[in-house]
Each structure stands twice: as structure tokens, then as C-alpha cells.
C-alpha positions in Angstrom: -21.2 -13.1 -15.9 -19.1 -12.7 -13.0 -17.9 -9.2 -11.8 -14.4 -8.1 -11.7 -11.9 -7.1 -8.9 -9.4 -4.2 -9.3 -6.8 -3.7 -6.9 -6.4 -0.2 -7.1 -3.1 1.7 -5.7 -4.5 5.1 -4.1 -0.8 6.4 -3.7 1.1 7.3 -0.8 -1.1 10.1 0.7 -1.9 13.1 -1.6 -5.0 12.5 -3.4 -3.5 14.5 -6.3 -1.1 11.7 -6.9 -3.9 9.4 -7.8 -4.1 8.2 -11.5 -6.9 9.0 -13.6 -7.3 5.3 -14.3 -7.8 4.7 -10.4 -10.2 7.6 -10.2 -12.3 6.6 -13.1 -12.4 2.8 -11.9 -13.7 3.8 -8.3 -16.1 5.9 -9.9 -17.3 2.9 -12.2 -17.3 0.1 -9.9 -20.1 -1.0 -8.2 -18.5 -2.0 -4.9 -15.6 0.2 -3.3 -13.5 -2.0 -0.9 -11.4 -0.4 1.7 -9.1 -2.0 4.2 -9.8 -1.7 8.0 -6.9 -2.3 10.9 -8.3 -0.4 13.8 -10.3 2.6 14.9 -11.3 5.7 12.7 -11.2 5.9 9.0 -8.6 4.0 7.0 -6.0 6.3 5.1 -6.9 4.6 1.6 -10.4 5.7 2.0 -9.3 9.3 3.1 -7.1 9.6 0.0 -10.0 8.4 -2.4 -12.5 10.9 -0.9 -10.0 13.5 -1.9 -10.0 12.6 -5.5 -13.0 10.8 -6.4 -16.3 12.9 -7.0 -19.3 11.9 -4.7 -17.1 9.2 -3.2 -19.7 9.5 -0.1 -22.4 7.9 -2.3 -20.4 4.8 -3.3 -21.3 1.5 -1.9 -18.5 1.0 0.5 -17.8 -2.0 2.4 -15.0 -2.6 5.1 -12.7 -5.4 5.0 -10.8 -6.3 8.1 -7.2 -6.2 7.8 -5.5 -6.7 11.6 -2.0 -5.3 11.7 -0.2 -8.6 12.9 2.1 -11.3 11.7 0.1 -13.9 13.4 0.0 -16.3 10.4 -3.3 -18.0 11.4 -4.9 -14.8 12.2 -3.9 -13.4 8.7 -5.0 -16.6 6.6 -8.4 -16.4 8.3 -8.9 -12.7 7.5 -7.5 -13.0 3.9 -9.7 -15.8 3.4 -12.7 -14.0 4.8 -12.1 -10.8 2.8 -11.7 -13.3 -0.8 -15.3 -14.5 0.3 -16.9 -11.3 0.9 -15.7 -10.1 -2.4 -16.4 -13.1 -4.2 -20.2 -12.9 -2.9 -20.3 -9.5 -4.7 -18.5 -11.0 -7.9 -20.9 -13.7 -8.0 -23.8 -11.0 -8.5 -22.0 -9.6 -11.5 -20.6 -6.5 -9.5 -17.4 -4.9 -10.0 -15.2 -4.5 -7.1 -12.6 -1.7 -6.4 -10.3 -2.7 -3.6 -8.3 0.4 -2.4 -4.8 -0.1 -1.2 -2.0 2.6 -0.3 1.0 3.0 -2.5 1.1 0.3 -5.3 -0.7 -3.1 -5.1 2.5 -4.9 -6.1 4.5 -3.4 -3.2 4.0 -5.0 0.3 0.4 -4.4 -0.3 -2.5 -6.1 1.9 -4.4 -6.3 -1.2 -2.2 -8.9 -3.1 -3.4 -11.8 -0.7 -6.7 -11.4 -1.8 -6.1 -10.8 -5.3 -4.3 -14.4 -5.6 -7.3 -16.2 -3.8 -9.6 -14.4 -5.9 -7.8 -15.2 -9.0 -7.1 -18.7 -8.0 -10.8 -19.1 -7.6 -11.4 -18.3 -11.2 -12.6 -14.6 -11.1 -11.4 -12.0 -13.2 -8.6 -9.8 -11.7 -6.7 -6.6 -12.6 -4.3 -4.4 -10.5 -4.1 -0.8 -11.2 -0.7 0.7 -10.1 -0.1 3.6 -7.9 2.4 6.1 -6.9 4.6 4.1 -4.4 5.6 5.9 -1.1 9.2 5.9 -1.7 9.0 7.5 -5.0 6.7 10.4 -3.4 9.4 10.8 -0.4 12.2 11.2 -3.0 10.1 13.7 -4.8 9.3 15.4 -1.4 13.3 15.4 -0.7 14.1 16.8 -4.2 16.4 13.7 -4.6 17.1 10.8 -6.9 16.9 6.9 -6.0 19.3 5.6 -8.5 21.4 6.8 -11.2 23.1 4.9 -14.0 24.1 1.2 -12.7 23.4 1.5 -9.6 21.0 -1.0 -8.2 18.1 0.2 -5.8 17.4 -2.1 -2.6 14.0 -2.1 -1.1 14.2 -3.3 2.4 11.5 -4.4 4.8 13.3 -2.7 7.9 11.0 -4.5 10.6 12.0 -7.9 9.6 15.0 -10.0 9.8 17.8 -9.3 7.0 18.0 -5.5 7.6 21.4 -5.6 8.9 22.6 -7.5 5.9 20.7 -5.2 3.5 22.5 -2.2 4.8 25.7 -4.0 3.4 24.5 -4.0 -0.1 26.0 -1.5 -2.5 23.8 1.1 -4.0 20.9 3.3 -2.5 18.7 1.6 0.2 14.7 2.5 0.7 13.9 1.4 4.4 10.0 0.6 4.4 7.7 -0.9 7.0 9.9 0.3 10.0 7.2 0.9 12.2 8.1 0.1 15.8 11.8 -0.9 14.9 12.6 2.7 14.1 14.9 2.7 17.4 16.7 -0.6 16.1 17.1 0.7 12.8 18.4 4.1 13.8 21.0 2.4 15.9 22.1 0.1 12.7 22.4 3.3 10.5 24.4 4.8 13.4 26.8 2.0 13.9 27.5 1.5 10.0 27.9 5.2 9.7 24.9 5.8 7.5 22.8 7.7 9.9 24.2 11.3 8.7 23.1 10.3 5.1 19.4 9.0 6.0 16.6 11.0 5.1 13.2 10.1 6.0 9.7 11.6 5.1 7.0 11.0 7.9 3.2 11.0 6.7 4.3 11.8 3.0 1.7 14.0 1.2 -0.6 14.1 4.2 -1.6 16.2 7.2 1.4 16.0 9.7 3.9 15.6 7.1 7.5 15.8 8.7 10.9 15.9 6.8 14.0 14.7 8.7 
């Protein structure tokens, strides 16, 4: 019988925000897959180490996920990751793939999930605390009330200017290198004084603006 792939959200940074189910499945799975995009230890791995007993004793594999938007490169990496994981599933081993925040929200994992699922293997997504919920808690503020719509906008992509015109609270995610441009847009639309931000939420070096 084939093993099962779990896409596990480890939350935004604070290990104490990991769910009991996430911790249990990481402890139980035969293999733990962690995304790696550059030098040093990945953030998802650091978070899990803070919550999972004997994490260092787990069989951990690194999955290359470069920080690029080049479609051909991404396709190759996602396909390679799926093939690597399927090799373990064929052996009947269970795999926990760690992803920041929640696996359903702009996650690296979801591309692997779709491919493995299409190939007929059992898969399951385990929700985690999204970064913007942790940020709201850190700021002691609500995100939406009553009939307010809540908009989640990937701020380093096209469409952010249009999104800022929508009514209701807005969450700007994935800002990255576009921070200067986003700040200028917020200032232009008279929203900068109302904006709040948390950098490295729940992690060492956290900053609140």
C-alpha cells in the first residue's frame, strides 16, 4: 500500500502556534520534507524544531524550491519534488511536507500536492495559522467585522493598485522587494497613516511598525 503525503502548515513563526495535529503527524511520519530556497536552515524547519520532540532524529529531506517566478524553472522544481516524494510513497512511507503559514494560502506546497494527487497517491492538507492572523493578534486588532469583506492581496504582483481601491480591510502579502512601491501607493491613496506591519512575526528579530 502506498504511503500518504501530508502538507502541514507550521504557522507563521512561533512554534507555540503549531497545531497539535501538525506536531503529532510530524512525529508519526516516516519522512519530513522541508523546502529549501537558499543557504542556511529553512524557516519551516526551524519552527518545527521548536515544537516537535526529537525532531533532529527524524529522517529529513530537503526539497529545492527556488525563489523565482520563471515558469520553466518552477515547473521543473515542482515536478522534481513530486517525483522525489512519490519515491517514498511507493515504498509505503508517509511524508510530512512542511510549509509556512497555511498550505492553502500562497504556499509552496500546493504545487507538489496537486501533482502527487493527480498521480493517484493519497494526500491530506493540515491547516496552520496564517501569517496575517498572527499579525492581527500581535497588533491587538481585528481584521474584519460585521459585513466587511476582507481582501488578501499579493502585493508584489500586478493588481495591487486596483486592490487598494476595494472597500474593506486589506491584507498585503508577499510584498518582498516591492515594499518601496507599495509604500508609495499607500501614501498616494492616503492610506499610509492607517497601515500597520509586523516583520518576522513570532520570530527572532520581530519588528512592529
